[in-house]
N, C-alpha and C positions, 0 to 999 in steps of 0.2 A: 175354390180356395184362392185367396188373394196372394199376390207375390209380395213378399216382405223385402224391403230394400235394405234392412239392417242385417240381413243374413248374407254370408259370403256366397259368391257365385261359383259354380263349378265349371263354367264354360271358360275356355282359354281366352285371354285378352291379348291384344297385340304385344304386350310386354311380358306375358306369361308364356314361356316356351311349352310346347306340347311334348308329351312323352314320346321318345323316339326309340323304337325297337332296335334300330341299327346300333345306336350308341349303348343301349342297355345290354346287348349280347356281345360276348367276346368274338372276335374274328378268328376262327380256327380253320385249318384246312378242311376239316369235316363239314363245318357250317357253310363254308364257301362252296364246296362241292354240292351240298344239298341244295343251296340256293340256285346254283347253275343248272342242276337237273330239273328243279321246279320251274325254271324259266324256259325250258326247251320248247314247249308249245307256243309260247309267246314269240320266241325267236323264229320259229317256223312260220307262224302267221305273218310276221313282218316280212320275212323273205318272200312269201307268196304275194303280198301286197306290192313289194318292190318290183317283183318280176312282172306283175300286171302293168305297172306304171311305166316300165321301161320298154314296152312293146312299141 
């Protein structure tokens, strides 16, 4: 199937902002606590990497 140039593109362009989940959702204490809990494994992995590089 040929790509038609007269149809709008769905891909973001440099001037078209991408949808942002952070802006779309309200910042509530519950949402912040859930995000913090979800990132626990990431923080733990970073701490392990930092400990290895500081030896």
